[in-house]
mmCIF entry with sequence, helices, sheets and N, C-alpha, C, O atoms, coordinates in Angstrom:
data_MODEL
# 
_entry.id   MODEL 
# 
_entity.id                         1 
_entity.type                       polymer 
_entity.pdbx_number_of_molecules   1 
# 
_entity_poly.entity_id                      1 
_entity_poly.type                           'polypeptide(L)' 
_entity_poly.nstd_linkage                   no 
_entity_poly.nstd_monomer                   no 
_entity_poly.pdbx_seq_one_letter_code       MVASKLRIGQPESAPFPPGYLPTGVAVGRSGTVYLTSDIESALYRFVPEP 
_entity_poly.pdbx_seq_one_letter_code_can   MVASKLRIGQPESAPFPPGYLPTGVAVGRSGTVYLTSDIESALYRFVPEP 
_entity_poly.pdbx_strand_id                 A 
# 
loop_
_entity_poly_seq.entity_id 
_entity_poly_seq.num 
_entity_poly_seq.mon_id 
_entity_poly_seq.hetero 
1 1  MET n 
1 2  VAL n 
1 3  ALA n 
1 4  SER n 
1 5  LYS n 
1 6  LEU n 
1 7  ARG n 
1 8  ILE n 
1 9  GLY n 
1 10 GLN n 
1 11 PRO n 
1 12 GLU n 
1 13 SER n 
1 14 ALA n 
1 15 PRO n 
1 16 PHE n 
1 17 PRO n 
1 18 PRO n 
1 19 GLY n 
1 20 TYR n 
1 21 LEU n 
1 22 PRO n 
1 23 THR n 
1 24 GLY n 
1 25 VAL n 
1 26 ALA n 
1 27 VAL n 
1 28 GLY n 
1 29 ARG n 
1 30 SER n 
1 31 GLY n 
1 32 THR n 
1 33 VAL n 
1 34 TYR n 
1 35 LEU n 
1 36 THR n 
1 37 SER n 
1 38 ASP n 
1 39 ILE n 
1 40 GLU n 
1 41 SER n 
1 42 ALA n 
1 43 LEU n 
1 44 TYR n 
1 45 ARG n 
1 46 PHE n 
1 47 VAL n 
1 48 PRO n 
1 49 GLU n 
1 50 PRO n 
# 
_struct_asym.id          A 
_struct_asym.entity_id   1 
# 
_struct_sheet.id               AA1 
_struct_sheet.type             ? 
_struct_sheet.number_strands   3 
_struct_sheet.details          ? 
# 
loop_
_struct_sheet_order.sheet_id 
_struct_sheet_order.range_id_1 
_struct_sheet_order.range_id_2 
_struct_sheet_order.offset 
_struct_sheet_order.sense 
AA1 1 2 ? anti-parallel 
AA1 2 3 ? anti-parallel 
# 
loop_
_struct_sheet_range.sheet_id 
_struct_sheet_range.id 
_struct_sheet_range.beg_label_comp_id 
_struct_sheet_range.beg_label_asym_id 
_struct_sheet_range.beg_label_seq_id 
_struct_sheet_range.pdbx_beg_PDB_ins_code 
_struct_sheet_range.end_label_comp_id 
_struct_sheet_range.end_label_asym_id 
_struct_sheet_range.end_label_seq_id 
_struct_sheet_range.pdbx_end_PDB_ins_code 
_struct_sheet_range.beg_auth_comp_id 
_struct_sheet_range.beg_auth_asym_id 
_struct_sheet_range.beg_auth_seq_id 
_struct_sheet_range.end_auth_comp_id 
_struct_sheet_range.end_auth_asym_id 
_struct_sheet_range.end_auth_seq_id 
AA1 1 VAL A 25 ? VAL A 27 ? VAL A 25 VAL A 27 
AA1 2 VAL A 33 ? SER A 37 ? VAL A 33 SER A 37 
AA1 3 ALA A 42 ? PHE A 46 ? ALA A 42 PHE A 46 
# 
loop_
_atom_site.group_PDB 
_atom_site.id 
_atom_site.type_symbol 
_atom_site.label_atom_id 
_atom_site.label_alt_id 
_atom_site.label_comp_id 
_atom_site.label_asym_id 
_atom_site.label_entity_id 
_atom_site.label_seq_id 
_atom_site.pdbx_PDB_ins_code 
_atom_site.Cartn_x 
_atom_site.Cartn_y 
_atom_site.Cartn_z 
_atom_site.occupancy 
_atom_site.B_iso_or_equiv 
_atom_site.pdbx_formal_charge 
_atom_site.auth_seq_id 
_atom_site.auth_comp_id 
_atom_site.auth_asym_id 
_atom_site.auth_atom_id 
_atom_site.pdbx_PDB_model_num 
ATOM 1   N N  . MET A 1 1  ? 199.254 -19.940 83.059  1.00 0.00 ? 1  MET A N  1 
ATOM 2   C CA . MET A 1 1  ? 200.054 -20.959 83.673  1.00 0.00 ? 1  MET A CA 1 
ATOM 3   C C  . MET A 1 1  ? 199.448 -22.324 83.320  1.00 0.00 ? 1  MET A C  1 
ATOM 4   O O  . MET A 1 1  ? 198.235 -22.508 83.415  1.00 0.00 ? 1  MET A O  1 
ATOM 5   N N  . VAL A 1 2  ? 200.270 -23.252 82.926  1.00 0.00 ? 2  VAL A N  1 
ATOM 6   C CA . VAL A 1 2  ? 199.802 -24.581 82.560  1.00 0.00 ? 2  VAL A CA 1 
ATOM 7   C C  . VAL A 1 2  ? 199.666 -25.463 83.779  1.00 0.00 ? 2  VAL A C  1 
ATOM 8   O O  . VAL A 1 2  ? 198.625 -26.093 83.966  1.00 0.00 ? 2  VAL A O  1 
ATOM 9   N N  . ALA A 1 3  ? 200.693 -25.527 84.618  1.00 0.00 ? 3  ALA A N  1 
ATOM 10  C CA . ALA A 1 3  ? 200.662 -26.372 85.817  1.00 0.00 ? 3  ALA A CA 1 
ATOM 11  C C  . ALA A 1 3  ? 201.689 -25.850 86.807  1.00 0.00 ? 3  ALA A C  1 
ATOM 12  O O  . ALA A 1 3  ? 202.666 -25.200 86.433  1.00 0.00 ? 3  ALA A O  1 
ATOM 13  N N  . SER A 1 4  ? 201.448 -26.148 88.073  1.00 0.00 ? 4  SER A N  1 
ATOM 14  C CA . SER A 1 4  ? 202.414 -25.754 89.092  1.00 0.00 ? 4  SER A CA 1 
ATOM 15  C C  . SER A 1 4  ? 202.431 -26.784 90.208  1.00 0.00 ? 4  SER A C  1 
ATOM 16  O O  . SER A 1 4  ? 201.485 -27.553 90.378  1.00 0.00 ? 4  SER A O  1 
ATOM 17  N N  . LYS A 1 5  ? 203.507 -26.788 90.954  1.00 0.00 ? 5  LYS A N  1 
ATOM 18  C CA . LYS A 1 5  ? 203.704 -27.667 92.115  1.00 0.00 ? 5  LYS A CA 1 
ATOM 19  C C  . LYS A 1 5  ? 203.596 -29.153 91.769  1.00 0.00 ? 5  LYS A C  1 
ATOM 20  O O  . LYS A 1 5  ? 203.078 -29.943 92.558  1.00 0.00 ? 5  LYS A O  1 
ATOM 21  N N  . LEU A 1 6  ? 204.088 -29.528 90.583  1.00 0.00 ? 6  LEU A N  1 
ATOM 22  C CA . LEU A 1 6  ? 204.121 -30.933 90.221  1.00 0.00 ? 6  LEU A CA 1 
ATOM 23  C C  . LEU A 1 6  ? 205.316 -31.582 90.906  1.00 0.00 ? 6  LEU A C  1 
ATOM 24  O O  . LEU A 1 6  ? 206.417 -31.032 90.909  1.00 0.00 ? 6  LEU A O  1 
ATOM 25  N N  . ARG A 1 7  ? 205.094 -32.732 91.474  1.00 0.00 ? 7  ARG A N  1 
ATOM 26  C CA . ARG A 1 7  ? 206.185 -33.441 92.154  1.00 0.00 ? 7  ARG A CA 1 
ATOM 27  C C  . ARG A 1 7  ? 206.905 -34.310 91.138  1.00 0.00 ? 7  ARG A C  1 
ATOM 28  O O  . ARG A 1 7  ? 206.538 -35.464 90.917  1.00 0.00 ? 7  ARG A O  1 
ATOM 29  N N  . ILE A 1 8  ? 207.934 -33.743 90.523  1.00 0.00 ? 8  ILE A N  1 
ATOM 30  C CA . ILE A 1 8  ? 208.701 -34.478 89.533  1.00 0.00 ? 8  ILE A CA 1 
ATOM 31  C C  . ILE A 1 8  ? 210.137 -34.585 89.999  1.00 0.00 ? 8  ILE A C  1 
ATOM 32  O O  . ILE A 1 8  ? 210.550 -33.853 90.899  1.00 0.00 ? 8  ILE A O  1 
ATOM 33  N N  . GLY A 1 9  ? 210.900 -35.478 89.408  1.00 0.00 ? 9  GLY A N  1 
ATOM 34  C CA . GLY A 1 9  ? 212.305 -35.617 89.732  1.00 0.00 ? 9  GLY A CA 1 
ATOM 35  C C  . GLY A 1 9  ? 212.565 -36.763 90.670  1.00 0.00 ? 9  GLY A C  1 
ATOM 36  O O  . GLY A 1 9  ? 211.760 -37.689 90.774  1.00 0.00 ? 9  GLY A O  1 
ATOM 37  N N  . GLN A 1 10 ? 213.679 -36.706 91.348  1.00 0.00 ? 10 GLN A N  1 
ATOM 38  C CA . GLN A 1 10 ? 214.090 -37.763 92.251  1.00 0.00 ? 10 GLN A CA 1 
ATOM 39  C C  . GLN A 1 10 ? 213.989 -37.276 93.685  1.00 0.00 ? 10 GLN A C  1 
ATOM 40  O O  . GLN A 1 10 ? 214.193 -36.091 93.951  1.00 0.00 ? 10 GLN A O  1 
ATOM 41  N N  . PRO A 1 11 ? 213.671 -38.196 94.638  1.00 0.00 ? 11 PRO A N  1 
ATOM 42  C CA . PRO A 1 11 ? 213.598 -37.772 96.036  1.00 0.00 ? 11 PRO A CA 1 
ATOM 43  C C  . PRO A 1 11 ? 214.960 -37.301 96.538  1.00 0.00 ? 11 PRO A C  1 
ATOM 44  O O  . PRO A 1 11 ? 216.000 -37.676 95.996  1.00 0.00 ? 11 PRO A O  1 
ATOM 45  N N  . GLU A 1 12 ? 214.938 -36.481 97.570  1.00 0.00 ? 12 GLU A N  1 
ATOM 46  C CA . GLU A 1 12 ? 216.198 -35.952 98.078  1.00 0.00 ? 12 GLU A CA 1 
ATOM 47  C C  . GLU A 1 12 ? 217.046 -37.049 98.686  1.00 0.00 ? 12 GLU A C  1 
ATOM 48  O O  . GLU A 1 12 ? 216.533 -38.069 99.147  1.00 0.00 ? 12 GLU A O  1 
ATOM 49  N N  . SER A 1 13 ? 218.323 -36.830 98.681  1.00 0.00 ? 13 SER A N  1 
ATOM 50  C CA . SER A 1 13 ? 219.300 -37.740 99.269  1.00 0.00 ? 13 SER A CA 1 
ATOM 51  C C  . SER A 1 13 ? 220.203 -36.898 100.148 1.00 0.00 ? 13 SER A C  1 
ATOM 52  O O  . SER A 1 13 ? 221.040 -36.144 99.652  1.00 0.00 ? 13 SER A O  1 
ATOM 53  N N  . ALA A 1 14 ? 220.030 -37.029 101.467 1.00 0.00 ? 14 ALA A N  1 
ATOM 54  C CA . ALA A 1 14 ? 220.765 -36.186 102.414 1.00 0.00 ? 14 ALA A CA 1 
ATOM 55  C C  . ALA A 1 14 ? 222.247 -36.186 102.082 1.00 0.00 ? 14 ALA A C  1 
ATOM 56  O O  . ALA A 1 14 ? 222.788 -37.247 101.773 1.00 0.00 ? 14 ALA A O  1 
ATOM 57  N N  . PRO A 1 15 ? 222.909 -35.084 102.128 1.00 0.00 ? 15 PRO A N  1 
ATOM 58  C CA . PRO A 1 15 ? 222.466 -33.743 102.493 1.00 0.00 ? 15 PRO A CA 1 
ATOM 59  C C  . PRO A 1 15 ? 222.052 -32.901 101.291 1.00 0.00 ? 15 PRO A C  1 
ATOM 60  O O  . PRO A 1 15 ? 221.996 -31.676 101.397 1.00 0.00 ? 15 PRO A O  1 
ATOM 61  N N  . PHE A 1 16 ? 221.760 -33.528 100.151 1.00 0.00 ? 16 PHE A N  1 
ATOM 62  C CA . PHE A 1 16 ? 221.443 -32.779 98.942  1.00 0.00 ? 16 PHE A CA 1 
ATOM 63  C C  . PHE A 1 16 ? 219.933 -32.599 98.788  1.00 0.00 ? 16 PHE A C  1 
ATOM 64  O O  . PHE A 1 16 ? 219.163 -33.452 99.231  1.00 0.00 ? 16 PHE A O  1 
ATOM 65  N N  . PRO A 1 17 ? 219.501 -31.501 98.167  1.00 0.00 ? 17 PRO A N  1 
ATOM 66  C CA . PRO A 1 17 ? 218.065 -31.275 97.929  1.00 0.00 ? 17 PRO A CA 1 
ATOM 67  C C  . PRO A 1 17 ? 217.568 -32.154 96.775  1.00 0.00 ? 17 PRO A C  1 
ATOM 68  O O  . PRO A 1 17 ? 218.381 -32.724 96.047  1.00 0.00 ? 17 PRO A O  1 
ATOM 69  N N  . PRO A 1 18 ? 216.241 -32.272 96.597  1.00 0.00 ? 18 PRO A N  1 
ATOM 70  C CA . PRO A 1 18 ? 215.704 -33.040 95.473  1.00 0.00 ? 18 PRO A CA 1 
ATOM 71  C C  . PRO A 1 18 ? 216.188 -32.487 94.132  1.00 0.00 ? 18 PRO A C  1 
ATOM 72  O O  . PRO A 1 18 ? 216.470 -31.295 94.004  1.00 0.00 ? 18 PRO A O  1 
ATOM 73  N N  . GLY A 1 19 ? 216.277 -33.355 93.153  1.00 0.00 ? 19 GLY A N  1 
ATOM 74  C CA . GLY A 1 19 ? 216.786 -32.944 91.844  1.00 0.00 ? 19 GLY A CA 1 
ATOM 75  C C  . GLY A 1 19 ? 215.771 -32.210 90.993  1.00 0.00 ? 19 GLY A C  1 
ATOM 76  O O  . GLY A 1 19 ? 216.143 -31.317 90.232  1.00 0.00 ? 19 GLY A O  1 
ATOM 77  N N  . TYR A 1 20 ? 214.496 -32.563 91.100  1.00 0.00 ? 20 TYR A N  1 
ATOM 78  C CA . TYR A 1 20 ? 213.426 -31.945 90.300  1.00 0.00 ? 20 TYR A CA 1 
ATOM 79  C C  . TYR A 1 20 ? 213.712 -31.980 88.810  1.00 0.00 ? 20 TYR A C  1 
ATOM 80  O O  . TYR A 1 20 ? 213.480 -31.000 88.103  1.00 0.00 ? 20 TYR A O  1 
ATOM 81  N N  . LEU A 1 21 ? 214.209 -33.096 88.340  1.00 0.00 ? 21 LEU A N  1 
ATOM 82  C CA . LEU A 1 21 ? 214.453 -33.271 86.916  1.00 0.00 ? 21 LEU A CA 1 
ATOM 83  C C  . LEU A 1 21 ? 213.554 -34.378 86.397  1.00 0.00 ? 21 LEU A C  1 
ATOM 84  O O  . LEU A 1 21 ? 213.625 -35.503 86.891  1.00 0.00 ? 21 LEU A O  1 
ATOM 85  N N  . PRO A 1 22 ? 212.721 -34.094 85.425  1.00 0.00 ? 22 PRO A N  1 
ATOM 86  C CA . PRO A 1 22 ? 211.862 -35.155 84.892  1.00 0.00 ? 22 PRO A CA 1 
ATOM 87  C C  . PRO A 1 22 ? 212.707 -36.200 84.175  1.00 0.00 ? 22 PRO A C  1 
ATOM 88  O O  . PRO A 1 22 ? 213.691 -35.863 83.516  1.00 0.00 ? 22 PRO A O  1 
ATOM 89  N N  . THR A 1 23 ? 212.331 -37.455 84.302  1.00 0.00 ? 23 THR A N  1 
ATOM 90  C CA . THR A 1 23 ? 213.082 -38.506 83.619  1.00 0.00 ? 23 THR A CA 1 
ATOM 91  C C  . THR A 1 23 ? 212.465 -38.866 82.285  1.00 0.00 ? 23 THR A C  1 
ATOM 92  O O  . THR A 1 23 ? 213.079 -39.581 81.493  1.00 0.00 ? 23 THR A O  1 
ATOM 93  N N  . GLY A 1 24 ? 211.273 -38.388 82.026  1.00 0.00 ? 24 GLY A N  1 
ATOM 94  C CA . GLY A 1 24 ? 210.647 -38.692 80.752  1.00 0.00 ? 24 GLY A CA 1 
ATOM 95  C C  . GLY A 1 24 ? 209.718 -37.585 80.303  1.00 0.00 ? 24 GLY A C  1 
ATOM 96  O O  . GLY A 1 24 ? 208.813 -37.186 81.036  1.00 0.00 ? 24 GLY A O  1 
ATOM 97  N N  . VAL A 1 25 ? 209.944 -37.090 79.099  1.00 0.00 ? 25 VAL A N  1 
ATOM 98  C CA . VAL A 1 25 ? 209.070 -36.083 78.498  1.00 0.00 ? 25 VAL A CA 1 
ATOM 99  C C  . VAL A 1 25 ? 208.843 -36.508 77.057  1.00 0.00 ? 25 VAL A C  1 
ATOM 100 O O  . VAL A 1 25 ? 209.788 -36.832 76.338  1.00 0.00 ? 25 VAL A O  1 
ATOM 101 N N  . ALA A 1 26 ? 207.575 -36.503 76.637  1.00 0.00 ? 26 ALA A N  1 
ATOM 102 C CA . ALA A 1 26 ? 207.246 -36.841 75.254  1.00 0.00 ? 26 ALA A CA 1 
ATOM 103 C C  . ALA A 1 26 ? 206.170 -35.881 74.762  1.00 0.00 ? 26 ALA A C  1 
ATOM 104 O O  . ALA A 1 26 ? 205.332 -35.421 75.537  1.00 0.00 ? 26 ALA A O  1 
ATOM 105 N N  . VAL A 1 27 ? 206.203 -35.584 73.464  1.00 0.00 ? 27 VAL A N  1 
ATOM 106 C CA . VAL A 1 27 ? 205.201 -34.711 72.855  1.00 0.00 ? 27 VAL A CA 1 
ATOM 107 C C  . VAL A 1 27 ? 204.569 -35.462 71.692  1.00 0.00 ? 27 VAL A C  1 
ATOM 108 O O  . VAL A 1 27 ? 205.260 -35.927 70.786  1.00 0.00 ? 27 VAL A O  1 
ATOM 109 N N  . GLY A 1 28 ? 203.234 -35.574 71.733  1.00 0.00 ? 28 GLY A N  1 
ATOM 110 C CA . GLY A 1 28 ? 202.500 -36.262 70.672  1.00 0.00 ? 28 GLY A CA 1 
ATOM 111 C C  . GLY A 1 28 ? 202.270 -35.363 69.471  1.00 0.00 ? 28 GLY A C  1 
ATOM 112 O O  . GLY A 1 28 ? 202.516 -34.159 69.533  1.00 0.00 ? 28 GLY A O  1 
ATOM 113 N N  . ARG A 1 29 ? 201.802 -35.941 68.393  1.00 0.00 ? 29 ARG A N  1 
ATOM 114 C CA . ARG A 1 29 ? 201.545 -35.189 67.157  1.00 0.00 ? 29 ARG A CA 1 
ATOM 115 C C  . ARG A 1 29 ? 200.513 -34.089 67.354  1.00 0.00 ? 29 ARG A C  1 
ATOM 116 O O  . ARG A 1 29 ? 200.559 -33.061 66.679  1.00 0.00 ? 29 ARG A O  1 
ATOM 117 N N  . SER A 1 30 ? 199.571 -34.305 68.287  1.00 0.00 ? 30 SER A N  1 
ATOM 118 C CA . SER A 1 30 ? 198.521 -33.308 68.536  1.00 0.00 ? 30 SER A CA 1 
ATOM 119 C C  . SER A 1 30 ? 199.009 -32.156 69.409  1.00 0.00 ? 30 SER A C  1 
ATOM 120 O O  . SER A 1 30 ? 198.286 -31.182 69.620  1.00 0.00 ? 30 SER A O  1 
ATOM 121 N N  . GLY A 1 31 ? 200.246 -32.269 69.919  1.00 0.00 ? 31 GLY A N  1 
ATOM 122 C CA . GLY A 1 31 ? 200.776 -31.251 70.819  1.00 0.00 ? 31 GLY A CA 1 
ATOM 123 C C  . GLY A 1 31 ? 200.622 -31.611 72.283  1.00 0.00 ? 31 GLY A C  1 
ATOM 124 O O  . GLY A 1 31 ? 201.043 -30.850 73.154  1.00 0.00 ? 31 GLY A O  1 
ATOM 125 N N  . THR A 1 32 ? 200.025 -32.757 72.568  1.00 0.00 ? 32 THR A N  1 
ATOM 126 C CA . THR A 1 32 ? 199.884 -33.217 73.945  1.00 0.00 ? 32 THR A CA 1 
ATOM 127 C C  . THR A 1 32 ? 201.261 -33.526 74.510  1.00 0.00 ? 32 THR A C  1 
ATOM 128 O O  . THR A 1 32 ? 202.071 -34.176 73.850  1.00 0.00 ? 32 THR A O  1 
ATOM 129 N N  . VAL A 1 33 ? 201.534 -33.062 75.733  1.00 0.00 ? 33 VAL A N  1 
ATOM 130 C CA . VAL A 1 33 ? 202.808 -33.283 76.392  1.00 0.00 ? 33 VAL A CA 1 
ATOM 131 C C  . VAL A 1 33 ? 202.606 -34.299 77.513  1.00 0.00 ? 33 VAL A C  1 
ATOM 132 O O  . VAL A 1 33 ? 201.676 -34.176 78.311  1.00 0.00 ? 33 VAL A O  1 
ATOM 133 N N  . TYR A 1 34 ? 203.484 -35.304 77.568  1.00 0.00 ? 34 TYR A N  1 
ATOM 134 C CA . TYR A 1 34 ? 203.460 -36.322 78.613  1.00 0.00 ? 34 TYR A CA 1 
ATOM 135 C C  . TYR A 1 34 ? 204.721 -36.167 79.449  1.00 0.00 ? 34 TYR A C  1 
ATOM 136 O O  . TYR A 1 34 ? 205.819 -36.018 78.913  1.00 0.00 ? 34 TYR A O  1 
ATOM 137 N N  . LEU A 1 35 ? 204.552 -36.202 80.778  1.00 0.00 ? 35 LEU A N  1 
ATOM 138 C CA . LEU A 1 35 ? 205.664 -35.983 81.700  1.00 0.00 ? 35 LEU A CA 1 
ATOM 139 C C  . LEU A 1 35 ? 205.574 -36.995 82.832  1.00 0.00 ? 35 LEU A C  1 
ATOM 140 O O  . LEU A 1 35 ? 204.514 -37.161 83.435  1.00 0.00 ? 35 LEU A O  1 
ATOM 141 N N  . THR A 1 36 ? 206.687 -37.678 83.126  1.00 0.00 ? 36 THR A N  1 
ATOM 142 C CA . THR A 1 36 ? 206.680 -38.661 84.203  1.00 0.00 ? 36 THR A CA 1 
ATOM 143 C C  . THR A 1 36 ? 207.099 -38.029 85.527  1.00 0.00 ? 36 THR A C  1 
ATOM 144 O O  . THR A 1 36 ? 207.816 -37.029 85.551  1.00 0.00 ? 36 THR A O  1 
ATOM 145 N N  . SER A 1 37 ? 206.640 -38.628 86.631  1.00 0.00 ? 37 SER A N  1 
ATOM 146 C CA . SER A 1 37 ? 207.000 -38.187 87.973  1.00 0.00 ? 37 SER A CA 1 
ATOM 147 C C  . SER A 1 37 ? 207.593 -39.361 88.729  1.00 0.00 ? 37 SER A C  1 
ATOM 148 O O  . SER A 1 37 ? 206.893 -40.333 89.016  1.00 0.00 ? 37 SER A O  1 
ATOM 149 N N  . ASP A 1 38 ? 208.878 -39.282 89.055  1.00 0.00 ? 38 ASP A N  1 
ATOM 150 C CA . ASP A 1 38 ? 209.522 -40.338 89.832  1.00 0.00 ? 38 ASP A CA 1 
ATOM 151 C C  . ASP A 1 38 ? 208.987 -40.366 91.255  1.00 0.00 ? 38 ASP A C  1 
ATOM 152 O O  . ASP A 1 38 ? 208.789 -41.440 91.823  1.00 0.00 ? 38 ASP A O  1 
ATOM 153 N N  . ILE A 1 39 ? 208.753 -39.206 91.831  1.00 0.00 ? 39 ILE A N  1 
ATOM 154 C CA . ILE A 1 39 ? 208.368 -39.113 93.236  1.00 0.00 ? 39 ILE A CA 1 
ATOM 155 C C  . ILE A 1 39 ? 206.997 -39.729 93.475  1.00 0.00 ? 39 ILE A C  1 
ATOM 156 O O  . ILE A 1 39 ? 206.797 -40.416 94.477  1.00 0.00 ? 39 ILE A O  1 
ATOM 157 N N  . GLU A 1 40 ? 206.051 -39.494 92.571  1.00 0.00 ? 40 GLU A N  1 
ATOM 158 C CA . GLU A 1 40 ? 204.686 -40.002 92.757  1.00 0.00 ? 40 GLU A CA 1 
ATOM 159 C C  . GLU A 1 40 ? 204.371 -41.210 91.878  1.00 0.00 ? 40 GLU A C  1 
ATOM 160 O O  . GLU A 1 40 ? 203.244 -41.707 91.902  1.00 0.00 ? 40 GLU A O  1 
ATOM 161 N N  . SER A 1 41 ? 205.334 -41.687 91.112  1.00 0.00 ? 41 SER A N  1 
ATOM 162 C CA . SER A 1 41 ? 205.096 -42.789 90.163  1.00 0.00 ? 41 SER A CA 1 
ATOM 163 C C  . SER A 1 41 ? 203.859 -42.482 89.323  1.00 0.00 ? 41 SER A C  1 
ATOM 164 O O  . SER A 1 41 ? 202.936 -43.292 89.239  1.00 0.00 ? 41 SER A O  1 
ATOM 165 N N  . ALA A 1 42 ? 203.855 -41.311 88.706  1.00 0.00 ? 42 ALA A N  1 
ATOM 166 C CA . ALA A 1 42 ? 202.696 -40.855 87.952  1.00 0.00 ? 42 ALA A CA 1 
ATOM 167 C C  . ALA A 1 42 ? 203.099 -40.430 86.544  1.00 0.00 ? 42 ALA A C  1 
ATOM 168 O O  . ALA A 1 42 ? 204.272 -40.209 86.247  1.00 0.00 ? 42 ALA A O  1 
ATOM 169 N N  . LEU A 1 43 ? 202.092 -40.326 85.696  1.00 0.00 ? 43 LEU A N  1 
ATOM 170 C CA . LEU A 1 43 ? 202.263 -39.801 84.352  1.00 0.00 ? 43 LEU A CA 1 
ATOM 171 C C  . LEU A 1 43 ? 201.295 -38.638 84.201  1.00 0.00 ? 43 LEU A C  1 
ATOM 172 O O  . LEU A 1 43 ? 200.086 -38.805 84.365  1.00 0.00 ? 43 LEU A O  1 
ATOM 173 N N  . TYR A 1 44 ? 201.826 -37.460 83.889  1.00 0.00 ? 44 TYR A N  1 
ATOM 174 C CA . TYR A 1 44 ? 200.987 -36.280 83.692  1.00 0.00 ? 44 TYR A CA 1 
ATOM 175 C C  . TYR A 1 44 ? 200.786 -36.081 82.198  1.00 0.00 ? 44 TYR A C  1 
ATOM 176 O O  . TYR A 1 44 ? 201.687 -36.341 81.401  1.00 0.00 ? 44 TYR A O  1 
ATOM 177 N N  . ARG A 1 45 ? 199.598 -35.618 81.823  1.00 0.00 ? 45 ARG A N  1 
ATOM 178 C CA . ARG A 1 45 ? 199.287 -35.362 80.423  1.00 0.00 ? 45 ARG A CA 1 
ATOM 179 C C  . ARG A 1 45 ? 198.742 -33.950 80.301  1.00 0.00 ? 45 ARG A C  1 
ATOM 180 O O  . ARG A 1 45 ? 197.783 -33.595 80.985  1.00 0.00 ? 45 ARG A O  1 
ATOM 181 N N  . PHE A 1 46 ? 199.334 -33.154 79.450  1.00 0.00 ? 46 PHE A N  1 
ATOM 182 C CA . PHE A 1 46 ? 198.904 -31.790 79.200  1.00 0.00 ? 46 PHE A CA 1 
ATOM 183 C C  . PHE A 1 46 ? 198.389 -31.713 77.763  1.00 0.00 ? 46 PHE A C  1 
ATOM 184 O O  . PHE A 1 46 ? 199.137 -31.935 76.811  1.00 0.00 ? 46 PHE A O  1 
ATOM 185 N N  . VAL A 1 47 ? 197.108 -31.397 77.624  1.00 0.00 ? 47 VAL A N  1 
ATOM 186 C CA . VAL A 1 47 ? 196.474 -31.344 76.306  1.00 0.00 ? 47 VAL A CA 1 
ATOM 187 C C  . VAL A 1 47 ? 196.268 -29.881 75.929  1.00 0.00 ? 47 VAL A C  1 
ATOM 188 O O  . VAL A 1 47 ? 195.707 -29.113 76.711  1.00 0.00 ? 47 VAL A O  1 
ATOM 189 N N  . PRO A 1 48 ? 196.718 -29.486 74.730  1.00 0.00 ? 48 PRO A N  1 
ATOM 190 C CA . PRO A 1 48 ? 196.549 -28.086 74.317  1.00 0.00 ? 48 PRO A CA 1 
ATOM 191 C C  . PRO A 1 48 ? 195.066 -27.748 74.127  1.00 0.00 ? 48 PRO A C  1 
ATOM 192 O O  . PRO A 1 48 ? 194.269 -28.596 73.727  1.00 0.00 ? 48 PRO A O  1 
ATOM 193 N N  . GLU A 1 49 ? 194.719 -26.510 74.418  1.00 0.00 ? 49 GLU A N  1 
ATOM 194 C CA . GLU A 1 49 ? 193.351 -26.039 74.204  1.00 0.00 ? 49 GLU A CA 1 
ATOM 195 C C  . GLU A 1 49 ? 193.103 -25.904 72.709  1.00 0.00 ? 49 GLU A C  1 
ATOM 196 O O  . GLU A 1 49 ? 194.007 -25.526 71.964  1.00 0.00 ? 49 GLU A O  1 
ATOM 197 N N  . PRO A 1 50 ? 191.886 -26.208 72.261  1.00 0.00 ? 50 PRO A N  1 
ATOM 198 C CA . PRO A 1 50 ? 191.584 -26.085 70.815  1.00 0.00 ? 50 PRO A CA 1 
ATOM 199 C C  . PRO A 1 50 ? 191.546 -24.635 70.366  1.00 0.00 ? 50 PRO A C  1 
ATOM 200 O O  . PRO A 1 50 ? 191.308 -24.360 69.190  1.00 0.00 ? 50 PRO A O  1 
# 
C-alpha cells in the first residue's frame, strides 16, 4: 500500500457527501507523483523506491 486516509477532494456540502476528487495530479520524470489536497491545502509527494 502506498498511502491511505489522505484527505483529498472538496469538503462536503449538505446534504451531499464529500467529493474526494483530487484537483491536481502530476507525475515527474523520475516517477514521483504529486497530489494536491483541497481539504488540507496540502501537496503530497510520493517517491518511488529505488
